[in-house]
N, C-alpha and C positions, 0 to 999 in steps of 0.2 A: 575829566575826560579819560585819564589813565585807568580809573576804576571801571568805566564802561568797557574799554578795550580789554582789560584784564578779565572782566566777567564774560565777555563774548568768547575770548580765547579759552577760558575755563569750561564754558558750556560746550564749545565745539570739541574740545578734547574729551569731555565726558561722553559726548555723542559718538565720536569715533571709536572710543574704547568700549562702548556698550554699557557704560555705567548708568545705573538707574533704569535700565530696560528690563522688562520681565524676561526670565530665562526659561527655556523648555525643561520640564522635569523629565529626565530620561529614565527614572526608576520604574515607570509603568509601561515602557515600550515592550511589546510582545516580540521576543526574538532571542534565541539563544538559551532559553530556559529548557532544561532537559528533565523529562520525566522517565524514570526507569524502574522496572520491576523484573527481577530475575526469573520470577515464576516458580521459584523453588517450592512453594507451598501448594502449587497446582498439581492435580493428578497427572502422572506421566505414563499411566497405563489406562487404556480405554477398553472396557470389557465388551461393549457393543460393537457390532460390525454393520449395523443397519443405519446408514446415513439418510437423514431426511432433508438436510440442506447443506450446501457447500458453496463457499465464496473464497476466491483466491485472487489477490491483486499482486502484481509484481512489476517492478521497473527493471528493464534491461538496458537502460540508458548508460549506465556506468560500468556494466559488466563487460569484461573483455573475454570474448569466446576464442577458443583455440583455433577454430576454423571459421571461415566466412559462413554466416547463417542469416536467414530472413528474420530470425528472432532478435538479432543485434540492433540495439537502439530503439526498442519498442517498449511500450507499457501495455500490459495485458490485464484484463479483468475476465475471470471465468466464474460462472455461477450455475448452480443446478439445484432444483427444488423438486422433491418427490410429492406429487399430488394425485390422488386417486389411481395409483399404480403406474402413472406415467411420470417421466422426468422432464420438466420444463427447464431448458438449458440456454445459456447464452455465452458466446465468446466475443469479446470486443478488444480491439487493439488500436493504438495510435502511435505515431512516431513523433520525433521531436518537432517536425514541421507542422504537425496537426493532422496529417493524412491518416486514414485508418479505415477499419471495417468493423461492422457489428452483424452478428448472425444469431438468430434465435432458432432453436430446433427442439423437437420433442423426441425423447428416446424412451426405450422401455426400462424397466427397473434394473436390468442387468448393468446398465450404465453406472449406477451407484456402486455395484459390486466391483466393477473395474476401477472406479475411483478409490474404493477402500483398499484394493490391492496395492495401488501406488502409495497411499497414505501409510499402510503397514510396512511396505518395502523400505520406505525412507524414514520411518519412525517419526511422523509429524507430531505425535504425542509428546516427544521430548521437548518441544518448543512451547507446550501449553503454559499459558500465563505470562510468557515473556512479552514485555512491552518496553520499547525504547522510543521516545518521541521527543524530538527537538522542535520547540515552537518556532514559528517563523518560516519553516521550510514549505515550499509548495507541495501540494498533495500528489506528487508524481514519482517519488523515490521510495526505495525500500521494498518491503513486502508485507502482506497481511493474509492470514488464514483465519477462517471462521467456519468450523464444521460442527453441525449439530446432529446428534444421534437420537434414535427413537427412545432410547433409555434415559433421555434427558442429560446424558453426558455431552461434553462440549470440548473442542480444541479451539483455542483462540490465542493468536500471537500477532504482534504488530511491531514493525520497526520502520520509521519513515526516513531513515538514513541509509541503512544497509540491508542487503538481501541475505537473509539467514537460511534460506532454502537452497539446497544444492541445485546446480544447473541441470544435472541429470533428471532430477525430480521435476523441475520446471519443464524441461523438454518433453517428458512423458505425459505430463498433464495437458500441455498445449496440443500435443499430437493426438491424445485421446479425444479432446474436444473437436479438433479439426477433422479427424477421420470420421467421427460420429456425425458431425454436422454435414459432411459431404455425402455420407451414406444416406442420411435422412433426406437431404435435398434431392438425391438421385431417385429416392422412392416416392417423392411427392408428385 
């Protein structure tokens, strides 16, 4: 009888301790792995000034602005593609609560010239090739730029943790898209 009781106690102890149970393999969990490329081998001077496509995503969720602004706490996506002499553009934003707006508009080719002026002014080419990605983060932080030129040159940089673009450049880009969208909406 004592062997039976001893066996039961031993089995219960093993069960409570988790002995003999399969364990989760945590080596393959996607999270915390960081991919980094300094971009030092990427061109830092772009000869062309003729943009054919522009994509910009930025999160202002974690950026503290010096003064109160409607930009504060928003995620923006800006895009523009030159097609047949016209620029098909979009500005989209959302806040932490999920509220937001999306506006499509068509502008003339001078819109791309205005974009290039901002890109040159803030030297976006310096970031070319820079990639910093921490796996497991939601797709709403940091910044991404992807600019393609008629010459086949390209500026691409992405960081899903931190915003590497200056706040002044961000403000100018958003203002350009907002003003152009409002002018185009007024002309419609």
